[in-house]
N, CA, C and O of each residue as an XYZ file, in Angstrom:
548
protein
N     -23.584     25.163     -5.458
C     -22.933     26.239     -5.700
C     -22.646     26.950     -4.481
O     -23.539     27.051     -3.639
N     -21.265     27.566     -4.241
C     -21.036     28.166     -2.963
C     -21.283     29.760     -3.325
O     -21.296     30.309     -4.427
N     -21.465     30.275     -2.071
C     -21.809     31.608     -2.147
C     -21.014     32.603     -1.382
O     -20.777     32.328     -0.206
N     -20.629     33.568     -1.808
C     -19.801     34.622     -1.049
C     -20.263     34.751      0.179
O     -21.458     34.532      0.379
N     -19.482     35.099      1.148
C     -19.830     35.586      2.504
C     -20.925     36.828      2.603
O     -21.864     36.962      3.389
N     -20.451     37.728      1.480
C     -21.393     38.803      1.304
C     -22.415     38.982      0.398
O     -22.844     40.092      0.084
N     -22.883     37.779     -0.099
C     -24.033     37.622     -1.067
C     -25.146     37.218     -0.377
O     -24.964     36.440      0.559
N     -26.485     37.651     -0.688
C     -27.650     37.053     -0.291
C     -28.102     36.126     -1.316
O     -27.545     36.140     -2.414
N     -29.032     35.340     -1.077
C     -29.564     34.372     -2.066
C     -29.982     35.062     -3.294
O     -29.751     34.352     -4.272
N     -30.415     35.979     -3.539
C     -30.761     36.957     -4.747
C     -29.528     37.206     -5.465
O     -29.630     37.272     -6.690
N     -28.414     37.354     -4.958
C     -27.162     37.836     -5.766
C     -26.433     36.768     -6.141
O     -25.688     36.925     -7.108
N     -26.478     35.439     -5.465
C     -25.779     34.284     -5.946
C     -26.205     33.874     -7.410
O     -25.393     33.666     -8.311
N     -27.483     33.790     -7.529
C     -28.078     33.511     -8.945
C     -27.344     34.110    -10.140
O     -26.715     33.426    -10.947
N     -27.471     35.470    -10.198
C     -26.846     36.095    -11.353
C     -25.403     35.815    -11.506
O     -24.951     35.661    -12.640
N     -24.600     35.730    -10.414
C     -23.138     35.320    -10.574
C     -22.946     33.957    -11.231
O     -22.080     33.736    -12.078
N     -23.748     33.136    -10.813
C     -23.704     31.670    -11.371
C     -24.147     31.801    -12.885
O     -23.578     31.248    -13.827
N     -25.162     32.553    -12.958
C     -25.794     32.453    -14.619
C     -24.758     33.202    -15.392
O     -24.466     32.725    -16.489
N     -24.116     34.357    -14.986
C     -23.027     35.091    -15.666
C     -22.055     33.913    -16.242
O     -21.821     33.719    -17.435
N     -21.604     33.261    -15.279
C     -20.384     32.126    -15.490
C     -20.976     31.288    -16.685
O     -20.349     31.194    -17.740
N     -22.296     30.633    -16.483
C     -22.769     29.862    -17.294
C     -22.937     30.421    -18.762
O     -22.810     29.713    -19.761
N     -23.229     31.730    -18.784
C     -23.489     32.386    -20.033
C     -21.930     32.419    -20.585
O     -21.724     32.014    -21.729
N     -21.052     32.803    -19.940
C     -19.886     33.083    -20.371
C     -19.221     31.706    -20.862
O     -18.582     31.718    -21.914
N     -19.331     30.740    -20.262
C     -18.986     29.393    -20.552
C     -19.540     29.006    -21.725
O     -18.739     28.458    -22.482
N     -20.804     29.126    -22.179
C     -21.615     29.034    -23.361
C     -21.175     29.832    -24.419
O     -21.647     29.569    -25.526
N     -20.313     30.818    -24.316
C     -19.828     31.822    -25.358
C     -20.558     33.026    -25.551
O     -20.500     33.672    -26.597
N     -21.291     33.365    -24.495
C     -22.019     34.666    -24.394
C     -21.047     35.798    -23.839
O     -20.234     35.577    -22.941
N     -21.184     36.839    -24.363
C     -20.559     38.053    -23.971
C     -21.669     38.661    -22.983
O     -22.808     38.956    -23.343
N     -21.102     38.820    -21.526
C     -22.263     39.340    -20.632
C     -21.767     40.849    -20.266
O     -20.632     41.104    -19.865
N     -22.720     41.734    -20.455
C     -22.541     43.190    -20.226
C     -23.711     43.947    -19.482
O     -24.908     43.731    -19.668
N     -23.167     44.878    -18.602
C     -24.084     45.556    -17.727
C     -24.848     46.543    -18.933
O     -24.309     46.707    -20.028
N     -26.103     47.142    -18.598
C     -26.544     48.046    -19.401
C     -25.859     49.237    -19.788
O     -25.983     49.748    -20.901
N     -25.057     49.728    -18.773
C     -24.185     50.846    -19.021
C     -23.321     50.717    -20.105
O     -23.033     51.686    -20.808
N     -22.916     49.684    -20.283
C     -21.736     49.288    -21.394
C     -22.336     48.745    -22.744
O     -21.689     48.244    -23.664
N     -23.841     48.959    -22.683
C     -24.505     48.256    -23.603
C     -23.916     48.249    -25.155
O     -23.830     49.351    -25.696
N     -23.567     47.255    -25.791
C     -23.126     47.006    -27.061
C     -23.789     45.677    -27.780
O     -23.009     44.765    -28.053
N     -25.100     45.529    -28.080
C     -25.518     44.419    -28.441
C     -24.852     43.734    -29.778
O     -25.081     42.566    -30.092
N     -24.195     44.411    -30.349
C     -23.526     43.853    -31.607
C     -21.942     43.455    -31.233
O     -21.168     42.956    -32.050
N     -21.659     43.722    -30.057
C     -20.238     43.276    -29.577
C     -19.608     41.960    -30.015
O     -18.411     41.758    -30.218
N     -20.731     41.006    -30.138
C     -20.279     39.779    -30.363
C     -21.650     38.955    -30.950
O     -22.732     39.542    -30.973
N     -21.539     37.760    -31.351
C     -22.717     37.092    -31.928
C     -23.881     36.994    -30.879
O     -25.053     37.318    -31.067
N     -23.330     36.490    -29.752
C     -24.336     36.395    -28.482
C     -23.980     37.411    -27.601
O     -22.786     37.574    -27.352
N     -24.838     38.131    -27.083
C     -24.684     39.191    -25.896
C     -25.694     39.178    -25.025
O     -26.843     39.292    -25.454
N     -25.473     39.055    -23.807
C     -26.514     39.042    -22.642
C     -26.321     40.226    -21.864
O     -25.281     40.324    -21.212
N     -27.109     41.071    -21.841
C     -27.316     42.499    -20.987
C     -28.147     42.185    -19.992
O     -29.278     41.709    -20.083
N     -27.334     42.565    -18.718
C     -27.983     42.493    -17.259
C     -29.083     43.778    -17.087
O     -28.897     44.829    -17.700
N     -30.084     43.609    -16.313
C     -30.727     44.375    -15.920
C     -31.325     45.587    -17.095
O     -31.424     46.808    -16.966
N     -31.616     44.817    -18.097
C     -32.082     45.606    -19.243
C     -33.505     46.415    -18.979
O     -34.408     45.837    -18.373
N     -33.653     47.612    -19.399
C     -34.632     48.278    -19.060
C     -35.885     47.850    -20.016
O     -35.741     47.672    -21.226
N     -37.024     47.719    -19.392
C     -38.232     47.381    -20.193
C     -39.473     48.264    -19.642
O     -39.436     48.845    -18.557
N     -40.532     48.289    -20.491
C     -41.670     49.213    -19.866
C     -42.351     48.545    -18.686
O     -43.238     49.173    -18.106
N     -41.991     47.236    -18.247
C     -42.648     46.683    -17.117
C     -41.584     46.510    -15.983
O     -41.853     45.792    -15.021
N     -40.499     47.091    -16.068
C     -39.321     47.071    -15.139
C     -38.159     46.191    -15.926
O     -38.308     45.629    -17.012
N     -36.937     46.212    -15.090
C     -35.748     45.618    -15.673
C     -35.666     44.268    -15.692
O     -35.766     43.648    -14.633
N     -35.469     43.606    -16.922
C     -35.664     42.190    -17.078
C     -33.954     41.859    -16.648
O     -33.023     42.584    -16.999
N     -33.828     40.738    -15.909
C     -32.519     40.200    -15.265
C     -31.381     40.298    -16.422
O     -30.261     40.795    -16.308
N     -32.012     39.648    -17.651
C     -31.039     39.569    -18.912
C     -31.877     39.735    -19.961
O     -33.007     39.248    -19.986
N     -31.459     40.317    -20.736
C     -32.019     40.229    -22.266
C     -30.885     39.703    -23.220
O     -29.726     40.113    -23.160
N     -31.304     38.825    -24.040
C     -30.139     37.951    -24.845
C     -30.454     38.780    -26.440
O     -31.537     39.039    -26.964
N     -29.209     39.021    -26.869
C     -29.124     39.520    -28.382
C     -28.329     38.560    -29.087
O     -27.318     38.116    -28.542
N     -28.652     38.202    -30.185
C     -27.930     37.488    -31.131
C     -27.805     38.093    -32.452
O     -28.803     38.150    -33.171
N     -26.719     38.535    -32.834
C     -26.313     39.268    -34.177
C     -26.970     40.580    -33.893
O     -27.528     41.099    -34.859
N     -27.010     41.171    -32.831
C     -27.377     42.596    -32.313
C     -29.052     42.543    -32.323
O     -29.646     43.611    -32.177
N     -29.645     41.581    -32.456
C     -31.059     41.444    -32.455
C     -31.571     40.755    -31.061
O     -31.065     39.712    -30.645
N     -32.551     41.394    -30.431
C     -33.102     41.030    -29.075
C     -34.043     39.597    -29.439
O     -35.036     39.603    -30.167
N     -33.518     38.489    -28.804
C     -34.240     37.237    -28.991
C     -34.566     36.414    -27.772
O     -35.017     35.277    -27.910
N     -34.354     36.945    -26.578
C     -34.470     36.187    -25.323
C     -34.377     37.084    -24.163
O     -33.841     38.190    -24.096
N     -35.044     36.355    -23.188
C     -34.914     36.988    -21.728
C     -34.606     35.779    -20.792
O     -34.937     34.615    -21.017
N     -33.830     36.294    -19.564
C     -33.538     35.305    -18.388
C     -34.043     35.814    -17.345
O     -33.606     36.935    -17.084
N     -34.930     35.335    -16.537
C     -35.362     35.607    -15.280
C     -34.436     34.815    -14.208
O     -34.336     33.588    -14.187
N     -33.847     35.605    -13.418
C     -32.730     35.078    -12.292
C     -33.623     35.004    -11.170
O     -34.380     35.928    -10.875
N     -33.532     33.661    -10.387
C     -34.290     33.646     -9.294
C     -33.325     32.838     -8.279
O     -32.507     32.044     -8.744
N     -33.434     33.059     -6.847
C     -32.597     32.292     -5.868
C     -32.858     30.771     -5.983
O     -33.839     30.300     -6.556
N     -31.889     30.052     -5.384
C     -31.929     28.489     -5.420
C     -33.110     28.131     -4.756
O     -33.568     27.038     -5.089
N     -33.714     28.751     -3.922
C     -34.844     28.334     -3.119
C     -36.124     28.062     -3.772
O     -37.087     27.509     -3.240
N     -36.049     28.515     -5.019
C     -37.236     28.184     -6.019
C     -37.042     26.924     -6.581
O     -38.055     26.283     -6.861
N     -35.803     26.374     -6.833
C     -35.508     25.199     -7.405
C     -36.369     24.605     -8.718
O     -36.273     25.070     -9.853
N     -37.093     23.658     -8.392
C     -37.956     23.189     -9.372
C     -39.296     23.826     -9.438
O     -40.155     23.535    -10.270
N     -39.415     24.739     -8.474
C     -40.903     25.483     -8.730
C     -40.659     26.628     -9.447
O     -41.362     27.611     -9.213
N     -39.690     26.690    -10.375
C     -39.274     27.762    -11.319
C     -40.595     28.220    -12.262
O     -40.662     29.323    -12.805
N     -41.572     27.239    -12.355
C     -42.732     27.419    -13.110
C     -43.582     28.703    -12.569
O     -44.334     29.384    -13.267
N     -43.277     28.914    -11.021
C     -44.077     30.019    -10.574
C     -43.720     31.429    -11.053
O     -44.312     32.441    -10.677
N     -42.738     31.406    -11.882
C     -42.263     32.902    -12.369
C     -42.495     32.911    -13.994
O     -41.925     33.762    -14.676
N     -43.290     32.004    -14.539
C     -43.502     31.833    -16.029
C     -44.190     33.309    -16.195
O     -43.679     34.066    -17.021
N     -45.211     33.709    -15.522
C     -45.837     35.023    -15.875
C     -44.972     36.118    -16.010
O     -45.018     36.920    -16.943
N     -44.098     36.149    -14.972
C     -43.094     37.249    -14.853
C     -42.147     37.375    -16.052
O     -41.897     38.414    -16.662
N     -41.669     36.176    -16.285
C     -40.782     36.135    -17.471
C     -41.260     36.287    -18.792
O     -40.593     36.835    -19.670
N     -42.695     35.695    -19.010
C     -43.293     36.014    -20.252
C     -43.627     37.524    -20.483
O     -43.637     38.060    -21.591
N     -43.942     38.239    -19.099
C     -44.065     39.685    -19.271
C     -42.841     40.428    -19.730
O     -42.929     41.480    -20.363
N     -41.879     39.958    -19.455
C     -40.565     40.596    -19.923
C     -40.471     40.309    -21.098
O     -39.940     41.235    -21.711
N     -40.797     39.247    -21.894
C     -40.538     38.681    -23.114
C     -41.515     39.396    -24.188
O     -41.299     39.335    -25.398
N     -42.669     40.113    -23.588
C     -43.391     41.035    -24.483
C     -43.579     42.093    -24.277
O     -44.459     42.710    -24.878
N     -42.712     42.713    -23.243
C     -42.589     44.078    -22.790
C     -41.836     44.897    -23.971
O     -41.215     44.387    -24.903
N     -41.995     46.035    -23.770
C     -41.285     47.051    -25.075
C     -39.928     47.251    -24.302
O     -39.721     47.746    -23.194
N     -39.107     46.737    -25.187
C     -37.407     46.953    -24.701
C     -37.184     48.390    -24.979
O     -37.574     48.977    -25.988
N     -36.495     48.924    -23.953
C     -35.844     50.302    -24.217
C     -34.669     50.186    -25.335
O     -34.008     49.149    -25.373
N     -34.418     51.191    -26.198
C     -33.516     51.372    -27.397
C     -33.619     50.256    -28.312
O     -32.677     49.909    -29.025
N     -34.991     49.567    -28.303
C     -35.069     48.602    -29.266
C     -36.324     49.052    -30.157
O     -37.428     48.944    -29.623
N     -36.261     49.527    -31.413
C     -37.539     49.915    -31.849
C     -38.364     48.854    -32.648
O     -37.733     48.067    -33.354
N     -39.764     48.771    -32.587
C     -40.629     47.920    -33.210
C     -40.443     46.379    -32.959
O     -40.824     45.499    -33.731
N     -39.798     46.190    -31.761
C     -39.525     44.733    -31.414
C     -40.598     43.728    -31.153
O     -41.457     43.978    -30.307
N     -40.608     42.549    -31.858
C     -41.711     41.505    -31.721
C     -41.378     40.987    -30.316
O     -40.329     41.327    -29.769
N     -42.227     40.199    -29.751
C     -42.260     39.481    -28.474
C     -40.902     38.760    -28.681
O     -40.469     38.558    -29.815
N     -40.167     38.336    -27.439
C     -39.060     37.682    -27.575
C     -39.337     36.109    -27.461
O     -39.900     35.639    -26.472
N     -38.894     35.304    -28.567
C     -39.140     33.847    -28.812
C     -38.487     32.945    -27.656
O     -39.023     31.867    -27.400
N     -37.417     33.329    -26.993
C     -36.816     32.315    -26.122
C     -37.090     33.091    -24.672
O     -37.109     34.309    -24.492
N     -37.276     32.137    -23.786
C     -37.664     32.497    -22.357
C     -36.755     31.602    -21.666
O     -36.749     30.388    -21.873
N     -35.983     32.194    -20.843
C     -35.298     31.271    -19.670
C     -35.546     31.763    -18.324
O     -35.611     32.959    -18.038
N     -35.713     30.574    -17.317
C     -35.907     31.102    -15.951
C     -34.813     30.278    -15.291
O     -34.672     29.086    -15.562
N     -34.030     30.931    -14.411
C     -32.892     30.267    -13.853
C     -32.407     30.542    -12.529
O     -32.278     31.690    -12.104
N     -32.155     29.580    -11.914
C     -31.324     29.809    -10.362
C     -29.946     29.404    -10.739
O     -29.646     29.034    -11.874
N     -29.065     29.496     -9.675
C     -27.653     29.241     -9.693
C     -27.330     27.706    -10.267
O     -26.256     27.303    -10.713
N     -28.488     27.027    -10.130
C     -28.254     25.543    -10.373
C     -29.274     25.071    -11.647
O     -28.860     24.349    -12.554
N     -30.376     25.475    -11.599
C     -31.650     24.767    -12.511
C     -31.765     25.941    -13.549
O     -31.799     27.106    -13.153
N     -31.829     25.602    -14.958
C     -32.334     26.603    -15.954
C     -33.502     25.916    -16.549
O     -33.404     24.772    -16.992
N     -34.575     26.572    -16.569
C     -35.936     26.327    -17.304
C     -35.819     26.935    -18.572
O     -35.218     28.003    -18.689
N     -36.387     26.300    -19.630
C     -36.432     26.809    -20.815
C     -37.955     26.583    -21.304
O     -38.066     25.593    -22.025
N     -39.022     27.217    -21.088
C     -40.194     27.159    -21.447
C     -40.305     27.754    -22.967
O     -39.685     28.771    -23.278
N     -41.158     27.034    -23.913
C     -41.048     27.322    -25.243
C     -42.240     28.681    -25.199
O     -43.397     28.739    -24.782
N     -41.520     29.474    -25.703
C     -42.311     30.999    -25.909
C     -43.610     30.833    -26.480
O     -44.615     31.360    -26.003
N     -43.600     29.940    -27.729
C     -44.819     29.931    -28.540
C     -45.935     29.171    -27.666
O     -47.094     29.581    -27.716
N     -45.610     28.113    -26.898
C     -46.513     27.498    -26.003
C     -46.559     28.157    -24.523
O     -45.851     27.694    -23.629
N     -47.355     29.172    -24.323
C     -47.318     29.673    -23.063
C     -48.131     29.064    -22.058
O     -48.528     29.829    -21.179
N     -48.452     27.929    -21.987
C     -49.244     27.335    -20.921
C     -48.516     26.645    -20.027
O     -47.637     25.981    -20.576
N     -48.552     26.536    -18.683
C     -47.661     25.822    -17.828
C     -47.746     24.516    -18.066
O     -48.745     23.908    -18.451
N     -46.475     24.005    -17.786
C     -46.172     22.467    -17.989
C     -45.442     22.022    -19.460
O     -44.973     20.906    -19.683
N     -45.461     23.103    -20.356
C     -44.890     22.837    -21.746
C     -43.647     23.348    -21.549
O     -43.467     24.563    -21.629
N     -42.596     22.448    -21.255
C     -41.282     23.165    -21.080
C     -40.143     22.237    -21.332
O     -40.494     21.057    -21.326
N     -38.813     22.453    -21.562
C     -37.812     21.450    -21.559
C     -36.773     22.221    -20.885
O     -36.849     23.444    -20.768
N     -35.772     21.500    -20.425
C     -34.702     22.000    -19.797
C     -33.558     21.993    -20.865
O     -33.412     21.092    -21.691
N     -32.724     23.157    -20.747
C     -31.658     23.410    -21.594
C     -30.678     24.098    -21.105
O     -30.719     24.519    -19.949
N     -29.689     24.302    -21.889
C     -28.519     25.349    -21.445
C     -28.561     26.524    -22.178
O     -29.468     26.670    -22.997
N     -27.671     27.438    -22.006
C     -27.970     28.860    -22.779
C     -27.166     28.656    -23.955
O     -26.723     29.662    -24.509
N     -26.881     27.421    -24.469
C     -26.364     27.366    -25.756
C     -27.448     27.133    -27.142
O     -27.169     27.106    -28.340
N     -28.597     27.003    -26.537
C     -29.668     26.784    -27.493
C     -29.767     27.930    -28.530
O     -30.194     27.699    -29.661
N     -29.429     28.983    -28.199
C     -29.474     30.251    -29.114
C     -28.392     30.477    -30.089
O     -28.588     31.016    -31.178
N     -26.974     29.955    -29.578
C     -25.932     30.026    -30.176
C     -25.712     29.122    -31.391
O     -26.100     27.955    -31.337
N     -25.174     29.548    -32.367
C     -24.939     28.690    -33.494
C     -23.842     27.896    -33.539
O     -23.650     27.163    -34.510
């Protein structure tokens, strides 16, 4: 993926992830324009949690169901090193969501690679690779 001259590696991944989410039919929003019911699938950037902002929180039919942790391409196949961080966001308290259960879908993504570890199996090595269309009907 090409990077803009004014972007560092940390900024390239979210731009590419946005494009992939949009291509898969998701509506991508900033937290300031938050409307999780705007479409069947809504991805909200920098969503506030009690452990810090998650790069993306995914909503299906207005319900929070997943999290995407964006990382620079330099992590590549080593995305497993962020499992603890992404799992932390999946179990964090989400702002503006009352009584939420832990989020069942966790994605870890660079601009090129997306990893989809099964949230029910939180042990390293249990993962499959997928696209963001997994949650879409």
